[in-house]
C-alpha positions in Angstrom: -21.6 -22.3 10.2 -19.4 -25.8 9.8 -17.1 -25.9 12.7 -13.9 -25.1 12.0 -10.8 -27.6 12.9 -9.3 -26.8 15.9 -5.4 -27.0 13.9 -6.7 -25.6 10.7 -7.3 -22.0 9.7 -10.4 -20.7 9.7 -11.1 -20.1 5.9 -14.6 -18.2 6.1 -12.6 -15.5 7.4 -10.3 -15.4 3.9 -13.0 -13.4 2.1 -13.7 -10.4 4.6 -9.6 -10.7 4.7 -9.3 -10.1 1.1 -12.2 -7.8 0.2 -11.0 -5.3 3.5 -7.3 -5.9 2.0 -8.3 -4.8 -1.7 -10.1 -1.5 -1.1 -6.9 0.2 -0.7 -5.1 -0.9 -4.0 -8.6 -0.4 -5.7 -8.4 3.1 -5.2 -4.5 3.7 -5.7 -5.0 2.3 -8.9 -8.1 3.2 -10.7 -7.1 6.8 -10.6 -3.8 6.4 -12.1 -5.5 6.0 -16.2 -8.4 8.9 -14.3 -6.4 12.4 -13.4 -5.7 13.5 -17.3 -9.4 13.0 -17.8 -10.1 14.5 -14.4 -8.2 17.2 -15.3 -9.8 17.9 -18.3 -13.1 17.8 -17.1 -12.4 20.8 -14.1 -9.9 22.8 -16.1 -7.1 21.7 -13.8 -3.6 21.0 -14.6 -1.4 18.1 -13.5 -0.1 19.7 -10.2 -3.8 20.3 -8.9 -5.0 16.5 -10.1 -2.0 14.9 -8.4 -3.8 16.4 -4.9 -6.1 13.5 -5.8 -3.3 10.7 -5.3 -1.7 12.6 -2.7 -4.8 13.0 -0.8 -5.8 9.8 -0.6 -2.1 9.1 0.8 -1.7 11.6 3.5 -4.7 10.1 4.9 -3.8 6.3 4.6 0.0 7.3 5.7 -1.2 8.5 8.9 -4.5 6.1 9.6 -2.9 2.9 8.9 -0.7 2.6 12.0 -3.2 4.2 14.4 -6.1 2.3 13.1 -3.6 -0.5 13.5 -3.3 -0.3 17.0 -7.1 0.0 17.6 -6.6 -3.2 15.9 -4.9 -4.7 18.4 -6.3 -3.3 21.1 -10.0 -3.8 20.1 -10.2 -6.3 17.3 -10.7 -6.3 14.0 -14.3 -6.6 13.7 -15.8 -2.8 14.9 -12.6 -1.1 12.8 -13.4 -3.4 9.6 -17.2 -2.3 9.5 -16.5 1.3 10.3 -13.7 1.7 7.5 -15.9 0.0 4.9 -18.6 2.5 5.5 -16.7 5.3 5.4 -15.3 3.8 1.7 -18.7 3.9 0.4 -19.8 7.2 1.9 -16.3 8.5 -0.3 -17.1 7.0 -3.1 -20.8 8.6 -3.1 -19.3 11.8 -2.0 -16.8 11.5 -5.3 -20.1 10.2 -7.3 -21.8 13.8 -6.8 -18.4 16.0 -6.4 -19.1 19.2 -8.7 -15.4 20.6 -8.4 -11.5 19.4 -7.6 -11.7 20.1 -4.4 -14.9 17.7 -3.4 -13.4 14.8 -5.3 -9.9 15.7 -3.2 -12.0 15.4 0.1 -13.5 12.4 -1.2 -10.4 10.6 -2.1 -9.1 11.9 1.9 -12.5 9.7 3.5 -11.6 6.9 1.1 -8.2 6.9 2.6 -8.7 6.9 5.9 -11.8 4.1 5.3 -9.5 1.9 3.8 -7.2 1.8 6.4 -8.3 -1.2 8.5 -8.7 -3.5 5.7 -4.8 -4.8 5.8 -4.3 -4.4 8.9 -7.3 -6.6 10.4 -6.1 -9.3 8.1 -2.8 -9.4 9.7 -4.0 -9.7 12.7 -6.5 -12.3 12.1 -3.4 -13.9 10.5 -1.7 -14.0 14.0 -4.6 -15.1 15.6 -5.1 -17.8 13.8 -1.5 -19.3 14.4 -2.5 -19.0 17.8 -5.9 -21.0 17.8 -4.7 -23.4 16.3 -0.6 -23.9 17.7 1.2 -23.4 14.0 3.2 -21.0 12.3 1.6 -18.5 9.8 0.2 -20.4 7.1 2.1 -19.6 3.7 -0.7 -20.0 1.8 -2.9 -17.4 3.3 0.0 -14.9 3.0 0.0 -15.8 -0.5 -3.4 -15.5 -0.8 -3.8 -11.9 0.6 -0.3 -10.9 -1.2 -1.8 -11.7 -4.7 -5.3 -10.7 -4.1 -3.4 -6.7 -3.2 -1.1 -7.4 -6.2 -3.6 -8.5 -8.5 -5.9 -5.5 -7.8 -2.9 -3.2 -7.9 -1.8 -4.1 -11.6 -5.2 -4.5 -13.0 -6.4 -1.4 -11.5 -4.9 0.7 -14.6 -6.6 -1.6 -16.7 -10.1 -2.2 -15.1 -10.2 2.0 -14.7 -9.2 2.1 -18.3 -12.5 0.3 -19.4 -14.8 2.0 -16.7 -14.1 5.0 -17.6 -14.2 4.0 -21.3 -18.5 2.9 -20.3 -19.0 5.4 -18.4 -16.8 8.2 -17.7 -14.1 9.1 -15.0 -17.1 8.9 -12.3 -17.2 5.1 -12.7 -14.1 4.9 -11.0 -15.3 6.5 -7.7 -19.3 4.8 -8.2 -17.1 1.9 -7.6 -16.8 1.8 -4.2 -20.5 2.0 -3.8 -21.1 -2.1 -4.1 -17.4 -2.7 -2.9 -18.5 -1.2 0.4 -21.7 -3.0 1.2 -20.8 -6.8 0.4 -17.8 -5.9 2.4 -19.7 -5.0 5.0 -22.3 -7.7 4.8 -19.4 -10.6 4.7 -17.3 -8.6 7.7 -20.7 -8.7 9.6 -20.8 -12.0 9.0 -18.2 -13.6 9.1 -15.7 -11.6 11.3 -15.3 -12.6 15.3 -16.4 -10.6 17.7 -14.2 -9.6 20.8 -11.0 -10.5 19.7 -8.9 -7.5 20.9 -6.3 -7.6 23.9 -8.7 -5.2 25.9 -12.7 -4.7 26.1 -14.9 -2.1 25.0 -15.5 -1.1 28.4 -11.9 -0.2 29.1 -10.9 3.9 28.4 -10.0 4.2 25.0 -7.9 7.9 25.6 -5.7 5.7 28.4 -4.4 3.0 25.8 -4.5 4.6 22.9 -2.0 7.5 23.4 -3.6 10.0 21.7 -0.8 12.6 22.2 1.4 10.3 20.3 -1.0 9.7 17.6 -1.4 13.9 17.2 2.9 14.0 17.6 2.9 11.3 14.6 0.5 13.2 12.4 2.2 16.3 12.6 5.4 14.7 11.8 4.0 12.6 8.8 1.6 15.5 7.3 4.3 18.2 7.5 6.8 15.9 6.0 4.4 14.7 3.3 3.5 18.5 2.7 7.5 19.9 2.0 7.7 16.1 0.1 5.3 17.3 -2.1 5.6 21.2 -2.4 9.1 21.9 -1.8 8.3 25.6 -1.7 6.3 24.6 1.6 9.9 23.7 2.8 10.0 25.9 6.4 7.7 22.8 7.5 10.8 20.6 7.7 11.5 22.6 11.4 8.0 21.8 12.2 8.6 18.3 11.0 11.7 18.3 13.2 10.1 19.1 15.9 7.1 17.1 16.2 9.2 14.1 15.5 12.1 15.3 18.4 8.9 15.4 20.9 7.4 12.2 19.3 10.5 10.6 21.1 10.5 12.1 23.3 6.8 11.2 24.9 6.9 7.7 23.5 9.9 6.9 25.5 7.8 8.1 28.3 4.1 7.1 27.6 2.8 4.3 29.4 0.6 2.9 26.5 3.1 4.0 23.5 1.6 4.4 19.9 4.9 3.6 18.9 7.1 1.6 21.3 10.7 3.7 20.1 12.1 1.5 22.1 11.5 -1.7 21.1 11.3 -0.5 17.4 14.6 1.0 17.6 15.8 -2.4 18.6 14.4 -4.5 16.1 16.9 -3.1 13.2 15.9 -6.3 11.0 12.4 -4.3 10.7 13.3 -0.9 10.0 15.1 -2.5 7.3 12.5 -4.0 5.5 10.1 -1.0 6.4 13.4 0.7 4.3 12.6 -1.5 1.6 8.8 -1.0 1.7 9.5 2.1 0.8 12.1 1.7 -2.0 10.3 -0.9 -3.6 7.2 1.1 -4.0 9.2 4.0 -5.0 10.0 2.4 -8.1 6.5 -0.1 -8.5 4.1 3.3 -8.1 6.4 5.4 -10.8 5.7 2.3 -13.2 2.0 2.9 -12.0 1.8 6.9 -12.1 4.6 8.0 -14.2 4.7 5.3 -17.0 0.9 5.0 -17.4 0.9 8.9 -17.5 4.2 8.5 -20.6 2.3 5.5 -22.3 -1.3 8.0 -22.3 0.8 11.4 -23.4 4.0 10.7 -24.8 2.9 7.5 -26.7 -0.6 8.4 -27.7 -2.8 5.3 -26.2 -5.7 6.2 -25.2 -6.8 5.2 -21.3 -8.1 2.4 -22.1 -5.1 1.2 -24.2 -2.6 2.2 -21.5 -4.7 0.4 -18.8 -4.4 -2.7 -21.5 -0.2 -2.1 -22.1 -0.2 -2.8 -18.2 -1.9 -5.9 -18.3 1.3 -8.5 -18.7 2.4 -6.8 -15.3 -0.8 -8.1 -13.9 -0.2 -11.2 -15.3 3.4 -11.6 -14.6 3.4 -11.0 -11.1 0.5 -13.3 -10.1 2.2 -16.0 -11.6 5.0 -15.4 -9.7 3.7 -15.0 -6.4 1.4 -18.0 -7.0 4.7 -20.3 -8.0 6.8 -19.0 -5.1 4.2 -18.0 -2.7 4.6 -20.9 -0.8 8.6 -20.8 -0.1 9.4 -19.5 3.1 12.5 -18.0 1.6 12.6 -14.5 1.7 15.8 -13.2 1.1 16.3 -14.6 -2.2 12.8 -13.4 -3.5 14.3 -9.7 -2.2 17.8 -10.3 -4.7 15.7 -11.5 -7.3 12.8 -8.1 -7.2 15.6 -5.9 -7.0 17.2 -7.1 -10.1 14.0 -6.8 -11.5 13.1 -3.6 -10.8 17.3 -2.1 -12.2 15.9 -3.8 -15.6 13.0 -2.4 -15.8 14.4 1.4 -15.0 16.9 0.0 -17.5 14.3 -0.5 -20.4 12.6 2.9 -19.8 15.6 4.4 -20.8 15.0 3.2 -24.4 11.8 4.3 -24.6 10.3 6.8 -26.5 7.1 8.4 -29.0 7.6 5.7 -31.4 8.9 2.4 -29.3 6.7 -0.4 -30.8 3.8 -2.4 -28.5 6.2 -5.3 -28.4 8.8 -3.5 -26.5 6.4 -1.5 -24.1 5.0 -5.7 -23.6 8.5 -6.5 -22.5 8.8 -3.5 -20.1 5.7 -5.0 -18.3 6.8 -8.6 -18.5 9.8 -7.6 -16.1 7.9 -5.2 -14.2 5.9 -7.9 -12.9 8.6 -10.3 -11.3 9.5 -7.4 -8.7 5.8 -6.8 -8.2 5.4 -10.8 -7.5 8.2 -11.4 -5.2 8.6 -7.9 -3.3 5.4 -7.5 -1.8 4.7 -10.8 -0.9 8.8 -10.8 1.0 8.1 -7.7 2.5 4.7 -8.9 3.6 5.8 -11.8 5.2 9.3 -10.3 6.3 7.4 -7.8 8.5 4.9 -10.7 10.1 7.8 -12.8 11.4 10.0 -10.1 12.9 7.3 -7.7 14.1 6.2 -7.6 18.1 3.5 -10.6 17.9 1.6 -7.5 20.3 1.9 -5.1 17.6 1.3 -7.3 14.3 -1.5 -5.1 13.2 0.3 -1.7 14.0 3.4 -2.9 12.6 1.4 -4.1 9.1 0.2 -0.5 9.5 3.5 0.9 9.8 4.9 -0.7 6.9 1.9 0.4 4.9 3.5 4.2 5.4 6.4 3.5 4.8 5.0 2.2 1.1 2.9 4.9 1.0 6.0 7.1 1.6 7.7 5.5 -1.1 4.4 6.0 -3.3 4.3 9.6 -2.8 8.2 10.5 -3.4 7.5 8.4 -6.6 4.5 11.2 -7.4 6.6 14.0 -6.2 9.4 12.4 -9.0 7.0 12.1 -11.9 5.5 15.6 -11.2 9.0 17.4 -11.2 9.9 15.3 -14.2 6.8 15.7 -16.1 6.4 19.8 -15.0 7.4 21.4 -18.5 5.1 20.3 -21.5 3.7 17.2 -19.6 4.4 13.2 -19.5 7.2 13.8 -22.4 9.9 11.1 -22.9 12.6 13.3 -21.6 10.6 12.9 -18.0 10.3 9.8 -18.5 14.3 9.0 -18.9 14.4 11.6 -15.7 12.0 8.7 -13.8 13.7 5.9 -14.5 17.2 7.3 -13.6 15.4 7.9 -10.2 14.1 4.3 -10.2 17.4 3.3 -10.8 18.9 4.5 -7.6 16.1 3.5 -6.0 16.3 0.3 -7.2 20.2 -0.1 -6.7 19.8 0.8 -2.7 17.0 -1.8 -2.8 19.5 -4.4 -3.7 22.1 -2.9 -1.4 19.8 -2.8 2.0 18.5 -6.4 0.8 22.4 -7.6 -0.4 23.7 -6.5 3.4 20.8 -7.5 5.6 21.9 -11.0 7.0 19.1 -11.2 9.5 16.6 -12.2 6.3 18.0 -15.9 6.4 16.9 -16.5 10.2 12.8 -15.8 8.8 13.3 -18.8 6.6 12.9 -21.3 10.2 9.8 -21.5 11.4 8.9 -19.8 14.9 10.3 -21.9 18.0 7.6 -24.0 19.1 5.2 -23.9 16.4 5.0 -26.3 13.6 5.0 -25.4 9.5 1.8 -24.4 9.0 -0.1 -23.9 5.5 
């Protein structure tokens, strides 16, 4: 291999970082246009196929912070390799699934497998910052953001094309070559022994299994209540587990969630809240708007995917143009305004809306898609405790998935009667408008964002 300059980011790490990071958005978005044909294939209503979305997000919402903590302790390599192997296994299970239950199980396995990619990438960025003595390279963070955004937005288009070529099972089969490629590149390029702890140290004493168990119970029961309001008695379990989590973590020698530090880091908590609100809007477009394009507007799966392509073009263009700029608050303000405009435009759509208006909606949606994800990612990197970069990145993704599940739940209510109708789309648009307004409010009042635009003390700005 070519020697790496001590003052330069090791660009050989980019390939495994990008491959690991895109596995989750690949599987989050390909399924968007597959829900309808899967429902037809198994004779399942939308309320049942929704578990294909929820199952993956339940697994990843719980698994990302846990995996992130393990990455912080033991380095990215072992978690990355195990995770990508699970993605391949889940893809094979989905390809061979004979009923909807097995298909949901396959999505859970895939979700768990994708948990390591993004925290590992953020940990590697932090590691390179320490090795080179430079502040985080904006170009590298932009590459990560652009890669995940690219997949997140072209996923429906790619999914539509795959379904047109080989049916909905191709959206699971695509995981097999991706997992093999990620395994090979990860084995070849990822550094060994990059964690803070040696493999010989006892995992139980460092990982805090009790804290992880309480966190899992809290999150799973909360998500079940959000998904199925009829299960509201579980909210009592949620509250009890959450109280127990806080009590235990304040006393644990090696807490999974350092609640004392987290409670004192209000800027990071506000960033987590923005991740939740932003994801609610973006996933309402991805899942709810996509279903309306197929059922309410009458487009085919491939046509709906192509109709969303301008989001990809706009999001990538905006991220590429603004990625090297350190400014975070300005990006978030413009992104919030873009979300508000998109929600208003959806209120004017109907069964006979012209294609040009659908294209305009997609183009406008590309602006917050490009700005918000990039700004939130950079904010987490700069606001998090350096010793918990990966777990903070994983926790940010948990809030992101909470927003995605909130969007899915809202879509389920909006489309409960008669499928993805125009009336249901307008209900979804009102919810999006509320979430986007809160996103704007939280950003306007958060003055700490301005401090993130200066290089870290003692470190020169790197690119």
